[in-house]
C-alpha angles and dihedrals in degrees: 000000000000122000128221112202120214113223105205092187093069096029093235140092120265114208109221101200123220093002115132114206091250091056091053090054089050090046091055091053091050090049091054091050092050091048089054092047092050093050093047093047093049094048092044090051094056095042090051092050094048091053090070085040102249124155107257126169126149098264102112119106090249092053088053087049092051092053092046091046092054092052091042092056091046097049110018085222117177090205091059090046089059090064098031091058088061100039096039101044097036095042095044096042095048091047093052094043093048105023117199096203098164085222095294115151133197088280091071126069090230089071091061093036089059096050097042097045099047094044089052091050089056096040098052099060091039089053091055089044091055105031101032098033094231114170139175121233126204096264090053090047090056092047093051092045092052091048091050091050092052092046090046091056091049092048091047091053090049090052091050090050093053092044090051089060093047098260116130108237130163106155113178084013089257104119095066137355109275116235093242090069100027091106090057099039113038091162121067095210091052090048092053093044091051092050090052091049091053090049090053092051094050093047090049088055088052089059094049118101091220132134099235093192091061091048091051092048091052091050092049094047 
């Protein structure tokens, strides 16, 4: 039997293709496990930072992505996906490309925390992209971009406030160039412009009606 899921948020039925009912039950269990993993990893991250003590509040892009991912897995909301695709893919990809490890090795739990968390943040929106067929149109892209700009200004002001009182703060890595990429971006304006360009590319991918798994297989082969 095939199962057609009713999405009460949009008041219409969403056809989940090739999903037997048994698989959907299994999928829901997996979602609950991932939600638990995300919450534990996020809490453990902040507790570990405060033990130094090091200022740690959930204001980084990846913390936003964790919160959005939890609600995404609970609701399957397309509206949440619109923002999660940005925060999850951009935050996770940037973190993996330019890891800020703080010197932790495989002997410390933060090493595994980093890899597990950021791979999950990328995998969750891509799963909804592939399995649920969620996409982002141009109007949504503009809405998300405007929201990110406003939030970026707010986060920047928060960073400046903490720095004014002698507390190191660079949430979203937008107030100054982080040391992990300082060899690549010696100019702050170029660093910000490059980050914006990457955001545009990833959001453009979100609007494409393309089977990413087929593209990846072709590249690998």
